[in-house]
N, C-alpha and C positions, 0 to 999 in steps of 0.2 A: 871386830871393834870399832872399827873406823866409822862403820855404817850407822852406828849411834850418834856419832858426831853432826850426821847429819839427821837422822830421824827425829830425836828430840827436839831441835830447835821446831822443825817443821810441825812438830805434834803439839807443841805448845802456840805457834801461832795458829795453828786452825784450829784448836782450843779458845783460843782469846778471839778469834774471831767470831766463832759459833757462839760466844759469852756477848758479843758487841751485838749481835745480829738479835738473839734474846731479849736483850736491855732494850734496844729499839723498837722491837717490837708491843714491849710492854708500856714504853713509853708514847707509842703512837696509839695506841688504842684498841691493839688486836685483840685481847682479851675481856673487854670491857662487858660485852653481851654474850655470853657463854650458851643460852638459854634461845636466844631468840632466833637463831638458825633453824633448831630442831621443830619450835611452834610454827616457823614461816613455810616448811615444809608440808606440815600437815594442813594447810589452809589452802582451801579451793579457791584458787584463782581463773580458773579455765572459762572462757564465756561459752554458753551451750551454743552449736551451731544451729542457726536457722533456716 
């Protein structure tokens, strides 16, 4: 039972930390262009060897 006194605040802290990281990633534009990376991988940018 005393273990819960330690685990509940730790779990709440880690959950809050994850929420802050997610909100930061939204505000910094990490999810703005979801399809761009999928199309960029299909483009052939390699130069032919001469």
